[in-house]
Structures are given as structure tokens and as C-alpha cells.
N, C-alpha and C positions, 0 to 999 in steps of 0.2 A: 738277709736277702741280698742278691747281687744287684748291680746297677740296673739291669733290665727289669728285674722284678720291682725295684723301687720306682722306676719310671712308669710301669704299668699301674702300680698302686696309686701313684700320684695322679695319673691321667684319669683314672676312674673317679677319684674324689673331685677333681677339678671339673670334669664334665657334669657331675651330678649337681653342682651348684652354679656353674657358669653357663650351662646349656651346650647343646651340640654345636652351636655356631662358634663357640670359643674353643679353638684347638689347643690342647694342653702341651703339645710337643715343644713349641717355642718357649713356653714357660718352664717346662722341665729342663730344656737346654740351658736356660739361665740359672736355674737352681744348681744343676750339675757343675756348671762353670764356676759359680761362686764358691760352692763347697769344695771344689777341686783346686782352688787357688794355691799357688806354690808355698805361700807362707803359712798354710794351715796344716796342722798335724793332729789336732784334737777336734776342732770344729769342722768336721768333714762329713761325708755321707755315712761313714761308720757311726758317728754320733747320732745322726738321724735314725739310722737303723736300730740302734740301741734304744732310743726314745720310743720308737714305734713298737718295739718289742714289749716295753713296759706298759705302753698304752693298751696293747692287745691283751696283756696278762690281766690288767685291771678290768677290761671288758665292760660289762653293763654297769659297773659301779661308776663309770664316768658318764654322767647323764648327757653332757654336751660333747659326745665322742667326736663328731665330725669337725666341730669348731676347734677342738683340742688337736686333732690330727692336722688340720690345715695350719694351725699355729706352729706345730712342730716343724713342718716343712720350711717355714719361712723365718723361724725365730733367730737364726744365726746367719741369714743370707748375707747380711752385711757384718763383717767382723774384721776389726783391726785391734791388735793387742793394746790395751790401755785406753782405748777410746771410750768416752762417756756416753756416746750417742749411738752405739751399735744397735741397741734394741729399738730406739726411736726410728732410725733409718730403715731398719728391717721392717717395722710396721708400715712406714710410709711406702716402702717398695711393694709390699703386699697390697696396700690400699690402691695404689696407682694401677696395679694390674687387675685387681678384682672388682673395683667399684663400678666399672662400666657394665659388668656382667652379673653381679651377685646382689642379693638383697642387702640393703644398708645395715640392718640390725645384725646380720651374720658377719659382715665385714667389720663392723665396730667391735663385735665380741672377739673375733680373731685377733684384731689389733690389741685389744685389752689383754688377751692372753700373752701375746708377744712381749708387750711392755712389762708384764708381770715377771718375766725372766730376768729383770734387773736384780731381783732378789733383795729388795730394799726393806722388806718388813712383812708383816702378816698379810696373807691373801685377803682380798675383799670378800670373797665368797668361795664356795666349794669348787666351782669351776676353775677359778684361778689356782686354788690350792692343788688340784690335780696337775695342772700344767707345771707349776713350779716344782712339785715333787718329782714329776717325770724328768724334768731338766736336771735335778740334783741327784737322780737315782744312782749315778755312777759312784757317788761317795759310798754306796752300800754294796759295791761289787766285792767279790773275794779279793784278798790283798793283792794278788798278782795283777788283776784287772785295774784296781785302784792305782797301783804304782805305775802301770803302763800309761794310764790316762794322765797322771801327774807329770810323767816324763814327756809326754806328747805336748802338754800345755807349756812346759818349759821351752820346748823347741820353737814355740810360736813367739818367743821374745828373745831372739838371738842377739839383739843389740843392747840388752840389759845385763849388767854385771850380775854374777851370782849373789853378791852381797845385797844389791838392791832388790833383785828378784825375790830371793828367799826371805828377806826381812819383810817385804810386803806380803809374801805368801803366809808367813807366820802370823802376821797381824790379821789377815783375812781368816785363817783357820782358827785362831784364838777367838775371833768374833763369832764364828759359827758355833764353837763349843759353848759360848755364852748364851746361845739361844736356848730357851726352855726345851724346845724340840726342833730338830732339823726338818722333819717331815710333818706336814700339817694335816694330812688325811690319815685316818685310822689304817687304811690298807697299806700305805707305804711305811707308816710309822711301825706297825707291827712287824713288817717284813725286814726293814732295812735300818731302822734307827740304831740299834745296838751295834751292828757291824760297822755302820758309817762312823760312829763315834770312836770305835776301836781303831779304825783305819786312820782317822784324823789324828788321834793321840799318838799312834805309832809313827806316822809320817812326821809329825811335829817333833817328836822326841828324837827321831833320827837326824833331823836338820839341826836341832840344838846340840846334839852330840858331835856334829861336824863343826860346831862353833858359830852357827848362824843365830842371830837374835832378832826378835821382833822390833 
């Protein structure tokens, strides 16, 4: 989707939960501004578009479709490389905007989904599992797409040396490979698990061949 289509899609979802009195255009402008920040190369509107595509593909299997979609729009609205509170601040941003207009249980659930993208462990329930799997789905792209995403992520840390960046990257990837499964839902596991592991192993192997160590 292009930016206009993304704006229209967001506006429809926002109005359906916030009501007609809450105009989505200023909220969309904030989203577009944040995801268009000059230090971003991966955490952009393209990432949102990719996540939305995965959500749509999963379709009715995602029981909390709207809460998941709302969380996708906001899950990286605050992003600075290396910060430990990106997800918490993103959830707070959504809450501040939505709480005056939306049901409290819906706001709480969206915030829960946003926080789940910290990827600190097993999802608490199937709703969280779909959210985190969607966020990690780029690991299962064809190799060229996975490599492009990896290069874009590297560009978001221009002040970090290759040695520090790639040693940290290898530790992170080694940790992922240590998980029993990368994807926690049957749908994403069946589609993407094998290719994601192949991508991670290939990328890690290439880094080690260049002399980088975890």
C-alpha cells in the first residue's frame, strides 16, 4: 500500500473505535511523521505495510484482528536504536491518544500487544503470539528481503562500530536460534520457521566468515 492507502486504512480503524468525533487525520500525521524520521531505515511505514500484509494473510485465524492491527500501527511509533523503553513509550503514546475515546479494555489489550513486541519470552496467550509472530515475520522473507532488512537495521545505528554492532547482532541471532521455535502460532510456524532459521544461519555464517564474533 502507498501512504495514501495506509492513511485511509488507519482512519477507518481509528474511527470505528474512537467514534466520529475523533478525527483520525492528526493521529495519522503523527504516525507518518514518526515512522518517517530521518534516522529510520527499517522501522518505517514499509515495516507497517509488511506487518499489515501478514495480518491480512492470517485473516480470520487472528481472533483479535482489530486490536492486533491497532497495535501494529503504534508498536514502533517511538524508536531509537538501543533504547530499552521503545515499546513502553510506544504503548504510552497510544494510550494517551486513545484513552479519551476508546473502551478501556480495548486500549489495555492494544498496549499489551505493543509491549509483547519486546520479544522477551513466550507469549502469554494466542493474541500476543500472533502479534509477536507478525512482528518477526521478516525473518522468514526470501533471502534477498531478509538481507535488505538486515542492512536497513544496520543503517539505524550509524554511530556504532561494525565490531560492536555485529558482535551484538550475533549474540541476538544465536539467542534466537536457541529458541525451541521462533514462531509461536501454527500458522506462522508452518509458513516461515524453516526459512527463517535458514536465513539466520546463513547471515550469521557470513558475519563469522568476515571475522566477527559474538
